[in-house]
N, C-alpha and C positions, 0 to 999 in steps of 0.2 A: 280239858276243856274240849269242846268241838261245839259247833253255830254251824246251824247246816242252813240250808232251803235248797231248795226241787228245782227248777226251769224248766218246765215243756216247751219243747217244740216239736208241736202240731205237723207243723208243715214236710218236718223230718218225719213222726214215727216215734222219736224219743225224749228223752226228755235227760239229765245234766245235773246230779246234785253235786252241790259246793259245798264243802267242808272243809272249816278252816278250824285245828286242829292245833297240837303240841309236836304230834310225831306222825308227821309223812310216811317214815315207815315202820313202825305201828298200828298206823288206821292203815295204810294197805297190807299191814301183813293178814286184818283184820279181812279186808275184804280179798286177798287170793282166798282164806281159809272158806269164808259161807260161798263164795263163785268157784271154789275148785280148783285155783286157778293155780298147775301145778312150774312152781316159780317164787325167784325168791327174791325178794325185797333188798339185799343188800345195808347200803348208805341212809346217810338220815335226809332225804331233799328240802329244799325250798318248793317244795311244789313238782307237783305228777299226774298225770292224769291215769284211768287204773277204765282198760276196757272189760268187763265180761264178757259182755252182750251187747250186738245196734240196739240195742230198745233201751240200754240203760247208760250210763255216764260218769265217773267219780272224779271234780276235779277236789284237789284237793293244795290246798292251803298251808304251808304250815305257819303258825302265831309270829314267831319270832323274822320270822321273816318280806310279812307281808308290807310288798310293798307295786311300787305300779310295772318295776319290768317282771318281777316277778308273775304279777297279775296277765297283764300281757305278754309273758312267753306262755302260761299254760292256760291261754283262752286260745291263744294263736293252737294250741297241739291238738282244742278238744274241735274250735273248727274243722279241725284236718281230716280229724277219725270221722264226724258223723258223715262231714260232704265225700271221702273217701269210702266209706263203707260203702254211701249211693250209689257209687259212680258217677258223681258229681266233681265236672276237673275247673267247671264259671270259675275262675278270676271274683268279680262280680257277687254271684253270692257266697263265696268262704268270707267277701270281705264283711257282706250283713250279717255273715251272720257270730264272726268275731265281734261288733258291734253293736248288736245284739245285745251278746253272752254278754260282753263289758259292762254295759249298762246298766244289764237287771248285775250284775255282782258288785257294783259302786252300789247302784241300793240298797242292796241285802247289807251292807257292809255299812253304809253309811244310819241303816235305819239302828242294825245293835252295837253302834259307837266307835268302829273298831276303828282305828285309826291306820291311813295307810300312809309309810313312809315312801319319800325320792329313793330310787335308789336298784 
């Protein structure tokens, strides 16, 4: 299973591809191969953010660990990467981006009728 949406961030000149997948490590391996990233994603994970370049980021969520905690954790990583890549250190800008991404991801999950667990 792979359910995906893309969140365009015109302000930052990039997009975040959000995917709910059966295996984060398998999806990461595909992305590493596609973008010729010389790395190995060893173990299975609850989620991950893969950054092949500064215009596209991948936020991966394992469907078995689809929790509020996992979503918040990975959204934080994504917001930090996007802002750091643009030399933005303002905490308020990062917080607004974090909130925007969170809202868009929850709309996507609700539309796809995916259940988010506590934890």
